[in-house]
C-alpha positions, 0 to 999 in steps of 0.5 A: 949507924941508924941502919945497924941500930935498927937491925940490932934493935929488930930483935928486941922491942917490937912484939910482932917482929919476934913473933914473925921470926919464930912463928915456926919455932915457937915450941923450942922457944922456952930454952933459948938464951940470949946475950943482954946486959941488964940495966942497973936501974931496975924494979924488983921482979916480984914487986913489979909482977902483974896481978891481973893476967889477960883474959884467957882469949886475948893474944899478945896484940889484944893484951897490948891494946887493952893495956893502953900504954903501947899504942906506938908499939902496936902501930909499929907492929902493924906497920911492919906486918907482924900483927898476924904473927903475934896473934899466932900460936906462940908462945912468945915473950915480949919485952915491951917499951911503953909509949913514953919509952918511944917518946924518949927516942931522938926526934924523928926516929919513929918517923924514919923507922916507919918509912922502912917498916919491914927493914930497920923497924922490923929488926928493932921490934924482933930484938924485943922478942924471945921465943917461949913464955919466959916468966919473971921467975925464969928471967930472974934465974938468968942473971948475968946471962946473954939472951938471944932474941928472935932477931938473932942479937943478944942482950944481957940480964942483970938481977940486983940484990933486991930482985930488980931486973934490968937488961943491957942491950948490944949498944950498952944501954941499961933498960929497967923492967918495970912490970912483969908477967902480963899474960896473954893466950900466946905468951907473956909481956914484960914492960920496959922503960926504954927501947932496946937497941941491938948495937 
């Protein structure tokens, strides 16, 4: 079950994995839709939007490092060999789990994934990446739709009446989008409060 979950999650969480899968198809990314069920606990997209974009020259990796709350994600991306891809042309959209989101995983999960960085870990990371630069206004327009990740698995987008957005992963978990539109030179990051699992 851990192997299946890792493969499924590969598409969603890690910034780098998504980039690796779509580095040659970045120009077609904006139109990609995937299956993800939105989380019921969400934060309004407009209220959660980042007012401070990344410096013009900062790519997705630099932007995540500068934010200071994604050290586990960055370490995982580097271990999986996806850093160069995420520094590439893109554009990519990364649904980035915070360090607290990774800390909430069962004990030993991160260590186990790091033992097979190009396998299950990469699969989970790519499950967090979508081709193209999908801004908050675009995500809000995907209510009830499935979005396909770089990993090939889908999650569902849910939009509440108050405009808050959540994602439902393939395992049925609801994950809240807590901050949006953290812009980088080669894409955008949306912050989520849990790690997406593909099944």
